[in-house]
C-alpha positions as CSV (number, residue, x, y, z in Angstrom):
1,M,0.0,0.0,0.0
2,V,1.3,3.5,-0.9
3,D,0.0,4.8,2.4
4,E,2.4,2.5,4.3
5,L,5.5,3.8,2.5
6,G,7.6,6.3,4.4
7,L,9.5,9.2,3.0
8,V,12.7,7.3,2.3
9,E,10.8,4.4,0.8
10,Q,8.7,6.7,-1.5
11,A,11.9,8.4,-2.7
12,R,13.5,5.0,-3.4
13,A,10.5,3.7,-5.2
14,L,10.3,6.8,-7.4
15,A,13.9,6.6,-8.3
16,A,13.6,2.8,-9.1
17,G,10.6,3.5,-11.4
18,E,8.2,1.4,-9.1
19,L,5.9,4.3,-8.6
20,T,5.2,7.6,-10.3
21,S,4.9,11.0,-8.6
22,K,1.4,11.3,-10.1
23,E,0.4,8.1,-8.2
24,L,1.8,9.3,-4.9
25,V,0.4,12.8,-5.2
26,E,-3.1,11.6,-6.3
27,R,-3.1,9.2,-3.3
28,S,-2.1,12.0,-1.0
29,L,-4.8,14.3,-2.3
30,A,-7.4,11.5,-2.0
31,R,-6.3,10.8,1.6
32,I,-6.6,14.4,2.4
33,A,-10.1,14.4,1.0
34,E,-11.1,11.2,2.8
35,R,-10.0,12.6,6.2
36,E,-11.0,16.2,5.6
37,S,-12.9,16.1,8.9
38,L,-9.6,16.1,10.7
39,G,-8.9,19.7,9.5
40,A,-5.2,19.0,9.0
41,F,-4.9,21.4,6.0
42,R,-5.7,25.1,5.8
43,V,-5.1,25.0,2.0
44,V,-4.6,22.2,-0.4
45,R,-2.6,22.9,-3.6
46,A,-4.3,20.2,-5.7
47,D,-3.8,21.7,-9.1
48,A,-0.3,23.0,-8.4
49,A,0.7,19.6,-6.8
50,R,-0.6,17.7,-9.9
51,A,1.4,20.0,-12.2
52,E,4.5,19.6,-10.0
53,A,4.1,15.8,-10.0
54,Q,3.9,15.7,-13.8
55,E,7.1,17.7,-14.1
56,A,8.8,15.4,-11.5
57,D,7.8,12.3,-13.5
58,R,9.3,13.9,-16.6
59,R,12.5,14.6,-14.8
60,L,12.7,11.1,-13.3
61,A,12.1,9.6,-16.7
62,A,15.0,11.7,-18.0
63,G,17.3,10.1,-15.4
64,E,17.4,13.0,-12.9
65,R,17.8,12.0,-9.2
66,L,17.2,14.3,-6.2
67,P,16.6,13.4,-2.5
68,L,12.8,14.0,-2.7
69,L,12.1,14.2,-6.4
70,G,8.4,13.7,-6.8
71,V,7.6,13.0,-3.1
72,P,4.6,14.8,-1.6
73,V,5.1,16.7,1.6
74,A,3.3,19.4,3.6
75,I,4.4,22.7,5.2
76,K,2.9,24.6,8.2
77,D,0.9,27.8,7.5
78,D,3.5,30.0,9.1
79,T,5.7,29.6,6.0
80,D,5.6,31.5,2.7
81,I,5.0,29.7,-0.5
82,A,4.8,31.8,-3.6
83,G,1.2,32.4,-4.7
84,E,-0.4,31.5,-1.3
85,T,-1.2,33.7,1.7
86,T,0.5,33.1,5.1
87,P,-2.1,34.1,7.7
88,F,-0.6,32.1,10.5
89,A,-4.2,31.5,11.6
90,V,-4.9,35.3,12.0
91,P,-7.7,36.8,9.9
92,G,-6.5,39.9,8.0
93,D,-6.1,41.4,4.5
94,H,-3.4,38.9,3.5
95,E,-1.7,39.1,0.1
96,P,-0.2,36.0,-1.6
97,A,3.5,35.6,-0.9
98,A,5.7,36.9,-3.8
99,A,8.5,34.4,-3.1
100,D,9.1,31.1,-1.4
101,A,10.6,31.0,2.1
102,E,14.1,29.5,2.3
103,Q,12.7,26.1,3.6
104,V,10.3,25.9,0.6
105,R,13.2,26.8,-1.8
106,R,15.2,23.9,-0.3
107,L,12.3,21.5,-0.5
108,R,11.8,22.4,-4.2
109,A,15.5,22.1,-4.8
110,A,15.3,18.6,-3.5
111,G,12.4,17.9,-5.8
112,A,9.5,17.7,-3.3
113,V,5.9,18.3,-4.2
114,I,4.2,20.5,-1.6
115,V,0.6,19.4,-1.4
116,G,-0.6,22.1,1.0
117,K,-0.3,24.2,4.1
118,T,-1.3,22.8,7.5
119,T,-3.5,24.2,10.2
120,T,-2.1,25.9,13.2
121,C,-3.2,28.4,16.0
122,E,-2.9,32.1,16.0
123,V,0.8,33.1,15.7
124,G,1.7,29.6,17.0
125,L,1.1,30.5,20.7
126,W,-0.7,27.4,22.0
127,P,-0.4,23.6,22.3
128,F,-3.5,23.2,20.2
129,S,-4.2,24.0,16.5
130,E,-7.5,25.8,16.6
131,S,-8.6,29.3,15.6
132,P,-11.9,31.1,14.9
133,G,-10.7,32.2,11.5
134,F,-9.1,29.0,10.1
135,G,-10.7,26.1,11.8
136,I,-9.7,23.1,14.0
137,A,-7.1,20.3,13.5
138,R,-8.1,17.1,15.2
139,N,-6.2,14.1,16.4
140,P,-6.4,11.0,14.1
141,W,-6.1,8.7,17.1
142,N,-9.3,10.3,18.6
143,P,-10.9,13.3,16.8
144,D,-12.3,14.6,20.1
145,H,-8.8,15.5,21.1
146,T,-6.2,17.9,19.7
147,P,-3.2,16.7,17.8
148,G,-1.3,19.4,19.7
149,G,0.1,22.7,18.6
150,S,1.2,24.7,17.2
151,S,2.2,22.3,14.4
152,G,-0.9,20.2,14.9
153,G,-2.0,20.2,11.3
154,S,1.3,18.9,10.2
155,A,1.2,16.2,12.8
156,A,-2.3,15.2,11.9
157,A,-1.5,15.0,8.2
158,V,1.4,12.6,8.9
159,A,-0.3,10.5,11.5
160,A,-3.4,10.1,9.2
161,G,-1.2,9.0,6.2
162,M,-1.9,12.1,4.1
163,V,1.8,12.7,3.6
164,A,4.8,10.7,4.8
165,A,6.4,13.7,6.4
166,A,5.7,17.4,7.0
167,V,7.4,20.5,8.2
168,G,6.6,22.2,11.5
169,S,8.1,24.9,13.6
170,D,9.0,24.8,17.3
171,G,9.2,27.9,19.5
172,A,8.2,26.3,22.8
173,G,7.7,22.7,21.9
174,S,5.5,23.2,18.8
175,I,7.0,20.2,16.9
176,R,7.6,17.9,19.8
177,I,4.2,18.4,21.5
178,P,2.2,17.4,18.4
179,A,4.6,14.6,17.7
180,A,4.0,13.3,21.3
181,W,0.3,13.5,21.0
182,T,0.1,11.8,17.6
183,G,2.7,9.0,18.0
184,L,5.3,10.6,15.7
185,V,9.0,11.4,15.6
186,G,9.5,15.2,15.8
187,I,12.9,16.9,15.6
188,K,13.5,20.4,17.0
189,P,17.0,21.1,15.5
190,Q,19.7,23.3,16.8
191,R,19.0,27.0,16.6
192,G,20.0,28.2,13.1
193,R,20.1,24.7,11.6
194,V,17.1,25.5,9.4
195,S,16.7,29.0,7.9
196,G,13.5,30.9,8.5
197,Y,14.3,33.5,5.9
198,P,12.7,35.9,5.1
199,I,12.4,36.0,8.9
200,T,16.0,36.3,9.9
201,D,15.6,36.0,13.7
202,P,12.4,34.0,14.3
203,F,10.9,34.9,17.6
204,H,14.3,36.2,18.6
205,G,16.0,32.8,18.5
206,I,13.5,30.5,20.1
207,T,11.8,29.3,16.9
208,V,13.3,26.8,14.5
209,W,11.7,24.7,11.8
210,G,12.0,20.9,11.6
211,P,10.4,17.6,10.5
212,L,7.5,15.4,11.7
213,A,7.5,11.8,10.4
214,R,6.6,8.3,11.5
215,S,10.2,7.1,11.4
216,V,13.5,8.5,12.5
217,E,15.1,7.9,9.1
218,D,12.3,9.8,7.4
219,A,12.6,12.7,9.8
220,A,16.4,12.7,9.4
221,L,16.1,12.8,5.6
222,L,13.7,15.7,5.7
223,L,16.0,17.5,8.1
224,D,18.9,17.0,5.7
225,V,16.9,18.7,3.0
226,L,15.8,21.6,5.2
227,S,19.2,22.3,6.7
228,G,21.2,25.3,5.7
229,S,21.7,29.0,6.5
230,H,20.7,32.0,4.5
231,P,23.3,34.8,4.3
232,E,21.0,37.2,6.2
233,D,20.1,34.8,9.0
234,A,20.9,36.0,12.6
235,Y,22.3,32.5,13.4
236,Q,24.7,30.7,11.0
237,L,25.7,27.1,11.4
238,D,28.2,25.0,9.5
239,P,26.7,21.9,7.7
240,P,26.9,18.7,9.8
241,A,30.0,16.6,9.2
242,T,27.8,13.7,8.0
243,P,24.2,13.7,6.8
244,F,21.6,13.2,9.5
245,V,20.1,10.3,7.6
246,E,23.5,8.5,8.1
247,A,23.2,9.1,11.9
248,A,19.8,7.3,11.7
249,R,21.6,4.3,10.2
250,T,24.4,4.3,12.8
251,E,24.5,2.7,16.2
252,P,24.9,5.3,19.0
253,G,27.3,3.3,21.1
254,R,26.9,3.2,24.9
255,L,25.5,6.5,26.1
256,R,24.9,8.1,29.5
257,V,21.2,9.0,29.7
258,A,19.9,11.2,32.6
259,V,16.2,10.8,33.3
260,S,14.5,13.9,34.6
261,Y,11.0,14.9,35.6
262,K,12.0,18.4,36.8
263,T,10.3,21.4,35.4
264,A,11.9,24.9,35.3
265,F,11.2,27.4,38.1
266,G,7.9,29.2,37.7
267,V,6.3,26.6,35.4
268,S,4.8,23.5,36.9
269,G,2.3,20.9,36.0
270,R,1.1,17.7,37.5
271,L,2.6,14.9,35.6
272,D,0.0,12.4,34.5
273,P,0.9,9.0,36.1
274,E,0.4,7.2,32.8
275,I,3.0,9.5,31.2
276,R,5.5,8.9,34.0
277,R,5.1,5.1,33.7
278,A,5.6,5.4,29.9
279,V,8.8,7.4,30.4
280,E,10.0,5.0,33.0
281,R,9.3,2.1,30.7
282,L,11.4,3.8,28.0
283,A,14.2,4.3,30.4
284,R,14.2,0.6,31.2
285,R,14.3,-0.1,27.4
286,L,17.4,2.1,27.1
287,T,19.0,0.2,30.0
288,S,18.3,-3.1,28.2
289,L,20.0,-1.6,25.1
290,G,23.2,-1.2,27.0
291,H,23.0,2.5,28.0
292,K,23.8,3.9,31.5
293,V,20.5,5.3,32.6
294,F,20.2,7.2,35.9
295,P,18.2,10.0,37.5
296,A,19.7,13.5,37.2
297,D,18.1,17.0,36.7
298,P,19.4,19.9,34.7
299,D,19.8,23.1,36.8
300,Y,17.4,25.4,34.9
301,G,17.8,28.5,37.0
302,L,15.8,31.5,35.8
303,V,15.5,30.1,32.2
304,G,12.0,31.5,32.0
305,L,13.4,35.0,31.7
306,G,14.9,34.0,28.4
307,L,11.5,32.8,27.0
308,V,8.9,35.4,27.9
309,P,10.5,38.5,26.2
310,R,11.3,36.5,23.1
311,G,7.9,34.9,22.8
312,T,5.8,38.0,23.5
313,A,8.0,40.3,21.3
314,G,8.0,37.7,18.5
315,A,4.2,37.5,18.6
316,A,4.0,41.3,18.4
317,E,6.3,41.4,15.4
318,R,4.4,38.7,13.5
319,L,1.1,40.5,14.1
320,D,2.6,43.9,13.3
321,A,3.8,42.6,9.9
322,M,0.3,41.6,8.9
323,P,-2.0,43.8,6.9
324,N,-5.0,44.7,9.1
325,P,-4.8,41.7,11.4
326,R,-7.9,40.8,13.5
327,P,-6.6,38.4,16.2
328,E,-8.4,36.8,19.1
329,A,-8.4,38.8,22.3
330,R,-5.8,36.5,24.0
331,T,-3.4,36.8,21.0
332,A,-3.8,40.6,21.2
333,V,-2.9,40.5,24.9
334,E,0.3,38.4,24.1
335,A,1.3,41.0,21.5
336,K,0.5,43.9,23.8
337,I,2.8,42.4,26.5
338,G,5.5,42.0,23.8
339,R,5.2,45.7,22.7
340,T,5.2,47.1,26.2
341,V,7.4,44.7,28.2
342,G,8.9,42.0,26.0
343,R,10.9,44.3,23.7
344,R,12.4,46.2,26.7
345,L,13.5,42.9,28.3
346,L,15.0,41.4,25.1
347,P,18.5,42.8,25.8
348,L,18.4,41.1,29.3
349,A,17.3,37.9,27.8
350,R,20.1,37.9,25.3
351,R,22.7,38.7,28.0
352,M,21.5,35.8,30.0
353,D,22.1,33.3,27.3
354,P,25.8,32.4,28.0
355,Y,25.0,32.0,31.8
356,L,22.0,29.8,31.2
357,R,23.8,27.6,28.7
358,H,26.7,27.2,31.1
359,R,24.3,26.5,34.0
360,V,22.0,24.0,32.3
361,G,24.9,22.6,30.2
362,R,26.6,21.2,33.4
363,I,24.2,18.2,33.0
364,F,26.3,17.1,30.0
365,Q,29.4,16.7,32.3
366,V,27.7,13.5,33.5
367,A,25.2,12.7,30.7
368,D,25.2,12.5,26.9
369,V,21.4,12.8,26.6
370,V,18.6,13.9,28.9
371,L,15.3,11.9,28.8
372,T,12.1,13.7,30.0
373,P,8.4,13.6,29.3
374,T,7.4,15.7,26.3
375,T,4.2,16.8,28.0
376,A,2.7,16.6,31.5
377,R,-0.8,15.8,30.2
378,L,-2.4,13.5,27.6
379,P,-3.8,15.2,24.5
380,L,-6.2,17.9,25.5
381,K,-9.8,17.8,24.3
382,V,-10.7,19.9,21.3
383,G,-12.1,23.2,22.5
384,A,-10.6,22.9,26.0
385,F,-9.8,26.6,25.9
386,D,-12.8,27.9,23.9
387,G,-13.8,31.3,25.3
388,A,-10.9,31.4,27.7
389,G,-9.0,34.6,28.2
390,Y,-5.2,35.1,28.0
391,Q,-4.4,34.2,31.6
392,R,-6.4,30.9,31.7
393,T,-5.1,29.8,28.3
394,Q,-1.5,30.7,29.2
395,S,-1.5,29.0,32.6
396,G,-3.4,25.9,31.3
397,S,-1.0,25.5,28.4
398,A,2.0,25.8,30.6
399,A,0.6,23.2,33.0
400,A,-0.1,20.8,30.2
401,C,3.3,21.4,28.5
402,P,6.0,22.4,31.0
403,Y,8.9,20.3,29.6
404,A,9.7,21.3,26.1
405,W,10.2,25.1,26.1
406,T,13.5,25.3,28.0
407,W,15.5,23.8,25.1
408,N,14.1,26.6,22.9
409,V,15.7,29.2,25.2
410,L,19.0,27.3,25.1
411,G,18.8,26.8,21.3
412,W,19.8,23.1,21.6
413,P,18.2,20.1,19.8
414,G,15.5,17.8,21.0
415,V,13.7,14.8,19.6
416,N,10.3,13.5,20.5
417,V,9.9,9.7,20.3
418,P,6.8,7.7,20.8
419,A,6.6,6.2,24.3
420,G,3.4,4.1,24.1
421,F,-0.3,4.8,24.7
422,S,-2.6,5.6,27.6
423,E,-5.2,3.2,28.7
424,S,-7.7,5.2,26.6
425,G,-5.6,4.7,23.5
426,L,-4.0,8.2,23.3
427,P,-0.3,8.5,22.2
428,I,2.4,9.5,24.8
429,G,5.8,10.9,23.9
430,A,9.2,11.3,25.5
431,Q,12.0,13.8,24.7
432,L,15.6,13.1,24.0
433,L,17.4,16.4,24.7
434,G,20.9,17.0,23.5
435,H,23.8,19.5,23.9
436,D,24.8,22.2,21.4
437,S,24.5,21.1,17.7
438,D,24.4,17.4,18.7
439,E,21.3,16.3,16.7
440,A,23.3,13.3,15.4
441,T,23.5,11.6,18.8
442,L,19.8,12.1,19.4
443,I,18.9,10.8,16.0
444,S,21.1,7.7,16.3
445,L,19.7,6.9,19.8
446,A,16.1,7.5,18.6
447,A,16.7,5.1,15.6
448,Q,18.0,2.5,18.0
449,L,14.9,2.9,20.1
450,E,12.7,2.7,17.1
451,K,14.1,-0.7,16.1
452,A,13.4,-2.0,19.6
453,E,10.0,-0.4,20.0
454,G,8.6,-0.9,16.5
455,W,6.4,2.2,16.6
456,T,6.4,2.8,12.8
457,G,3.8,0.0,12.4
458,R,1.3,1.7,14.6
459,R,-1.5,3.4,12.8
460,P,-4.6,5.3,14.1
461,P,-8.0,3.9,13.4
462,Q,-9.5,4.7,10.0
């Protein structure tokens, strides 16, 4: 079945002439239509995708080979693609983008066919993907629940088999949270690994784009395609020494894994006992694979002071760049805080960076990887915060998802891996958190776990 093929397998089958891009794209579009009730896509580029598939088949027949030539993928609706608007879930007088964002340019350069833009929440602020102006994304495992946010549409699209992989963005867990709640692999890369151009400093350094996929190898291949700096980016990284897809095919060796349930000061949430048991089980699995696994907590200090100015000021900037935006009241409050307080505190947040990286980084004197829950709660119900004001939405979101955002402040990589299911059948995720620019170790360890756990064969009910 075409639906069962991952990104790597689809690319291989196309190159071998076993499938055509037209077949893959038509199946993707049919699947999107079949599961339209999930609300995964804000816009579907059916005609454009068919034309791109026809061109990909011509190029394949002529002998051209590229990493994703003819493979359908999806992008989040915070990213420009020429000819489409980028409302980021905020109603307004939006004009179609004149040019592709750098990520889209790289996807096209690799030959990918972009079938559409996925549903999110206003300016990416919340761990759900719902907005009054652009609808609701639902969880394929149980449509009464959210797939998470703010990359929930991308996660729903992959989990439901609409595409083999999709791009999301992560400013406080927005790739890893949806991956956890839909049973996927989600990689938040190192700050600067994936360009956000024409946004040169996305949310002042906390946001980075990355892949969601069912397998580690698929996610690593998409990350390889996305990786690279634009000359105008605020953060510039050298390319990795070896492709990330090679890391997914390489044994990690014996690693020191610190298991932590600690949350940063000022943010707390009651950890669901089912999630704790799932992480503990995964820790035992790592022990059985030969790793040294032990309890140890990062020393987070006042890391929250590095998040709030960046997040609020970034929200204000995204809204202020829109033509006549009409956001929800709680989005407007976040932006107002950014304009009045966040921007003033940005210099302090930046000055704290070296101190925080030194303080939290001491965990890597004793560990190679930190294992934590990805979320404190199971997937929230759709509409859990309908009608809620800013304070209740903010505090409720922080309580449900207190584990992911610290690594955005530090700029370091993290990978969500599936950790099993609740008694009610909802997916649970765990985070592998790494040191500066060490995506390769996380990817290698995640791939080893995948072989032992066999999560790629799990599919939501139809």
